[in-house]
C-alpha positions in Angstrom: 64.1 68.4 76.5 67.0 66.4 78.3 69.4 68.6 76.3 67.9 71.5 77.4 67.8 70.7 81.1 71.2 69.9 80.9 71.7 73.3 79.4 69.9 75.4 82.4 71.7 72.7 85.0 75.0 74.1 83.7 74.5 77.4 83.9 72.6 77.3 87.5 76.5 75.7 88.0 78.1 78.3 86.3 75.9 81.1 88.3 76.5 79.4 91.6 80.5 78.8 91.3 80.6 82.9 90.4 78.7 83.8 93.1 80.8 82.2 95.4 84.0 83.5 94.2 85.2 86.9 95.0 88.4 88.4 92.8 90.0 91.1 94.6 93.0 93.1 93.1 95.7 94.1 95.3 99.6 95.0 95.1 102.6 93.0 95.1 103.4 93.3 98.9 99.8 92.3 100.1 100.6 89.2 98.5 100.4 87.8 102.3 96.9 88.0 102.7 96.5 84.6 100.6 98.7 82.8 103.8 96.0 82.5 106.1 94.5 85.8 106.5 91.9 85.3 103.7 91.2 81.3 104.7 89.4 83.4 107.9 87.1 85.5 105.3 86.8 81.8 103.1 85.6 79.9 106.4 83.1 82.5 107.6 81.4 82.9 104.2 81.7 79.6 102.9 82.9 80.8 99.5 86.9 81.0 97.7 88.8 84.5 97.3 90.6 84.7 94.4 93.5 87.4 95.2 95.4 88.3 92.2 98.7 90.8 92.7 99.4 93.4 90.4 102.8 95.0 90.9 102.4 98.5 92.8 99.3 100.5 93.5 99.6 102.3 90.2 99.6 98.8 88.2 96.3 97.6 90.0 94.8 101.1 89.0 96.3 100.8 85.3 94.1 97.3 85.7 91.4 98.5 86.3 90.9 101.6 83.9 91.8 98.7 81.3 89.0 96.8 82.2 86.8 99.1 82.9 84.0 98.0 80.2 84.2 94.8 81.0 85.4 94.7 85.1 87.0 91.1 86.2 87.7 92.0 89.9 84.9 92.8 92.6 87.7 94.5 95.5 90.7 96.6 94.8 92.7 96.9 97.8 95.6 98.9 98.1 95.0 102.4 96.8 96.1 105.9 98.3 94.6 109.1 98.8 95.8 110.2 95.4 95.1 107.1 93.5 92.0 106.9 95.2 91.0 110.3 93.7 92.0 109.1 89.9 90.0 105.9 91.0 86.6 107.8 91.8 87.4 110.3 88.7 87.6 107.3 86.4 84.1 105.9 87.9 86.2 102.7 89.0 84.7 102.5 92.3 81.2 102.6 93.9 80.4 104.1 97.5 79.7 101.9 100.2 80.0 102.4 103.8 81.1 99.7 106.2 78.5 98.6 108.5 81.8 98.4 111.5 83.1 101.5 110.3 83.4 102.6 114.0 86.2 100.3 114.0 88.1 103.0 112.6 90.1 104.8 116.0 90.5 108.0 114.3 88.1 109.7 111.4 90.6 111.6 110.5 92.0 108.4 108.6 88.7 108.7 106.3 90.6 110.2 103.7 87.4 109.8 101.3 83.9 111.4 103.0 82.1 109.6 100.2 83.3 106.1 101.1 84.1 105.0 97.5 87.5 103.5 99.2 87.9 102.7 103.0 91.4 102.7 104.8 92.6 99.6 106.3 96.3 100.9 107.2 98.3 104.1 106.7 102.1 104.9 107.8 104.3 108.0 106.8 106.7 107.5 104.0 110.5 108.5 105.0 113.6 107.9 103.8 115.2 104.6 105.0 119.0 104.8 105.2 122.0 102.7 105.9 123.9 103.9 108.7 127.4 101.6 108.0 127.3 103.2 104.5 125.9 106.5 105.2 128.6 109.1 106.5 126.2 112.3 107.6 122.4 112.1 107.8 120.5 114.7 105.9 118.4 116.7 107.8 116.3 118.6 105.4 115.2 118.2 101.8 117.8 120.5 100.8 120.0 118.3 102.4 118.8 115.4 100.4 120.0 117.2 97.3 123.8 117.2 98.1 123.9 113.8 98.2 125.0 113.0 94.7 123.7 109.5 93.2 122.9 107.9 96.9 119.0 107.6 96.9 116.6 105.3 95.2 112.9 106.3 94.8 110.3 104.9 92.9 108.0 106.1 90.1 104.9 108.3 91.3 103.2 107.2 87.6 103.7 103.6 88.8 104.0 103.4 92.2 101.7 104.4 95.0 105.1 105.0 97.4 106.5 106.8 94.8 103.4 109.2 94.1 103.4 110.1 97.9 107.0 110.7 98.1 106.2 113.2 94.6 103.1 114.7 96.7 105.1 115.0 99.7 107.7 117.2 98.0 105.1 119.1 96.6 102.9 119.9 99.8 106.6 121.1 101.4 107.7 123.0 98.5 103.9 124.3 96.9 104.6 126.3 93.9 108.2 125.9 93.7 108.4 121.8 94.1 109.5 121.9 90.5 112.3 124.0 90.8 113.1 121.6 93.9 113.3 118.0 91.9 115.7 119.7 89.7 118.1 120.6 92.5 117.0 116.7 93.8 117.6 114.8 90.5 121.6 114.6 91.1 121.2 112.9 94.2 118.6 110.1 92.3 120.7 107.0 91.5 117.6 105.3 89.8 113.9 105.1 89.6 112.1 101.5 90.3 108.9 100.9 89.1 107.7 99.8 92.7 108.5 99.5 96.7 109.8 96.2 95.9 112.0 97.1 93.5 113.5 99.7 95.4 114.2 97.6 98.7 116.1 95.0 96.3 118.2 97.6 95.4 118.7 99.2 98.6 119.4 95.8 100.3 121.9 94.5 98.3 123.5 97.9 98.7 123.4 100.1 95.5 122.8 103.2 97.7 122.4 104.0 100.7 118.8 105.4 100.7 115.7 105.2 99.4 112.3 106.4 99.7 110.2 104.1 101.7 108.4 104.1 105.2 108.7 105.6 109.1 107.8 101.7 110.0 111.2 100.5 108.3 113.0 100.9 112.0 110.6 98.1 113.1 110.7 95.9 110.2 114.8 96.3 110.9 114.4 95.3 114.6 112.3 92.5 113.9 114.1 90.5 111.3 117.4 91.6 112.4 117.1 92.3 116.1 118.6 95.6 115.7 118.3 98.8 114.3 120.0 98.0 111.1 118.3 100.6 108.9 116.9 103.6 110.2 114.7 106.4 109.0 114.6 109.7 108.9 111.8 112.7 108.0 113.1 115.9 107.1 112.7 118.7 109.4 109.9 120.2 107.2 107.7 117.8 108.2 106.2 114.3 107.3 104.0 112.7 104.5 101.1 110.0 105.7 100.0 107.8 103.1 96.7 106.3 103.9 95.2 103.1 101.7 92.1 102.0 101.0 90.2 99.2 99.5 87.0 99.7 97.6 84.1 97.6 95.4 84.5 97.5 92.0 81.6 99.2 89.8 80.3 96.4 87.8 81.0 93.7 90.6 78.7 90.4 90.3 79.0 89.7 94.0 78.1 93.3 95.5 76.8 91.5 98.8 79.9 89.2 99.2 82.1 92.4 98.4 80.4 94.4 101.1 81.6 91.8 104.0 84.7 91.4 102.6 85.4 95.4 103.1 83.9 94.9 106.3 86.8 91.9 106.9 89.2 94.1 106.1 88.0 96.2 109.5 88.1 93.1 111.6 90.4 92.1 114.2 91.4 89.1 111.9 92.9 91.2 109.8 94.3 94.2 111.7 96.3 92.3 113.9 98.4 91.4 110.9 98.8 94.4 109.1 101.7 95.8 111.3 104.3 93.1 110.5 103.2 92.0 107.4 102.3 95.7 105.8 104.9 97.3 108.1 102.1 99.7 108.4 99.6 101.1 111.3 96.5 99.3 111.3 93.8 101.6 111.4 91.7 100.1 114.6 92.8 99.6 117.9 94.5 96.5 118.0 97.7 95.2 119.8 100.8 96.7 118.5 103.7 94.3 118.0 107.1 95.0 120.2 108.8 96.0 117.2 106.8 99.0 116.4 108.6 100.9 119.4 111.0 101.5 116.8 108.8 102.7 114.5 109.2 106.7 113.8 106.8 109.0 114.8 106.6 112.1 113.0 106.2 115.4 114.7 104.7 117.4 112.0 102.3 116.7 109.2 101.9 118.3 105.7 99.4 117.1 103.4 97.5 118.0 99.9 93.9 118.7 99.8 92.2 116.1 97.7 90.4 118.9 96.0 94.5 119.9 94.8 94.7 116.0 94.4 91.7 116.2 91.9 92.6 119.2 90.0 96.2 118.3 89.2 97.3 114.7 89.6 97.5 114.3 86.0 99.4 117.7 85.5 102.1 117.0 88.2 102.9 113.9 86.8 103.5 115.2 83.5 105.7 118.1 84.8 107.6 115.4 86.7 108.2 113.4 84.1 109.5 116.3 81.6 111.8 117.2 84.7 113.2 113.6 84.5 113.9 113.0 80.8 115.7 116.5 81.1 
């Protein structure tokens, strides 16, 4: 009887620990949430949050797919419009409409109307450049094709930024996008797995341009007290990337996961987005001075979720064929 009792007590202890630990998958540049922000959630609910950093957004999605039959995560943060389509198609996340969803300042930011993924930040993709190393700034996508070996891009198969850039060009060129990429290829110095690797190469001076975000002027002003790096959006229009978070299908901590999704819309989280994510928060929090130097797009181009759903895998395969030629 004593042995049976000890086993039961052990099971109860393990269950209690599991019920009070939330595992959250994020991409690498979301690592900052471990430094203070998550502690607020832990204190609010008396739980432990285990933040697992997994490279870029594409790596996060790949891990979710790998663990589909035996999920290890409760929440995933960092899936944008295109990655969200893939996650929903793979049945990796479940729908949940947060109780505080009305805090989102603009309904157009809610890109998933089924509420599988809830937005927490957004920002336009842009070409960032070092004005000291680039004599002539391109004004259009076609101008970019003339800049031999001067552009760093991210791989759309592994990077959410890279995938957003690919979708941007498809939104602009539509059925002619493959021809554009064939013209663009000579302008590309290298293709990196993710944004962090691209920025490291850009900052070390390997190339004067990289695919990044329209908020990089704010980053430059904040860290260098000058607009050391500038951004431009080709005249064809901007593509806005919206990033979301969702509850992983199979979570054993459903109620806690729901509270975490709501926490991402709290001021405690949203006010930390600008100077850490270098994106815009989705709620109305006070913006830092540096964001006066963020580039605001005048024209926006988009691709519907239906088009992404139907064509994303084919587009990635076609992009790979072009780059391997």
